[in-house]
C-alpha positions in Angstrom: 78.8 -174.6 -2.7 78.9 -172.5 -5.8 77.6 -175.4 -7.9 74.7 -175.9 -5.6 73.7 -172.2 -5.7 73.9 -172.3 -9.6 71.7 -175.4 -9.6 69.2 -173.8 -7.3 69.1 -170.6 -9.4 68.7 -172.7 -12.6 65.8 -174.6 -11.1 64.2 -171.3 -9.9 64.6 -169.9 -13.4 62.9 -173.0 -14.9 60.1 -172.9 -12.4 59.5 -169.2 -12.9 59.5 -169.6 -16.7 57.1 -172.5 -16.5 54.8 -170.6 -14.2 54.7 -167.6 -16.5 54.0 -169.9 -19.5 51.1 -171.5 -17.6 49.6 -168.2 -16.7 49.9 -167.1 -20.4 48.3 -170.3 -21.6 45.4 -170.0 -19.2 44.9 -166.4 -20.3 44.8 -167.4 -23.9 42.5 -170.3 -23.1 40.0 -168.0 -21.4 40.2 -165.6 -24.4 39.5 -168.4 -26.9 36.7 -169.8 -24.8 35.0 -166.4 -24.6 35.5 -166.0 -28.3 34.0 -169.4 -29.2 31.1 -168.9 -26.7 30.3 -165.5 -28.3 29.9 -166.9 -31.8 26.7 -168.9 -32.3 28.3 -170.8 -35.2 31.2 -172.0 -33.1 29.3 -172.5 -29.8 28.5 -176.1 -30.4 31.8 -177.5 -31.7 34.2 -174.6 -31.4 35.8 -175.7 -28.2 36.4 -179.2 -29.6 38.0 -177.8 -32.7 40.2 -175.5 -30.5 41.2 -178.4 -28.3 42.1 -180.6 -31.2 44.1 -177.8 -32.9 46.0 -177.0 -29.7 46.8 -180.7 -29.2 48.1 -181.0 -32.8 50.2 -177.8 -32.4 51.6 -179.0 -29.0 52.5 -182.4 -30.3 54.1 -180.9 -33.4 56.1 -178.4 -31.2 57.2 -181.2 -28.9 58.3 -183.3 -31.8 60.2 -180.4 -33.3 61.9 -179.6 -30.0 62.9 -183.3 -29.6 64.4 -183.3 -33.1 66.4 -180.1 -32.4 67.6 -181.5 -29.1 68.7 -184.7 -30.8 70.6 -182.8 -33.5 72.3 -180.6 -30.9 73.3 -183.7 -28.9 74.7 -185.4 -32.0 76.8 -182.2 -32.8 78.1 -182.1 -29.2 79.0 -185.7 -29.3 80.7 -185.3 -32.7 82.7 -182.3 -31.4 83.8 -184.4 -28.4 85.0 -187.1 -30.8 86.8 -184.6 -33.0 88.5 -183.1 -29.9 89.8 -186.5 -28.8 91.2 -187.3 -32.2 
């Protein structure tokens, strides 16, 4: 029963964190849209530039997180092997 409660709390934590991240992202998105719409020089292509930059940053962050996760997993596996020997 304790394991189930821990799992549920873990999932609630993940969902709450994700919800807060989404609200934050939407707030920043609105702020950037307002900024780009207020500048005549950025009004035509500003949102496209913003979308491309955010996409590149997101892909870079996902790649970086994947690499960190891979390194951590390799270290954990290496530690398991060392503990067995």
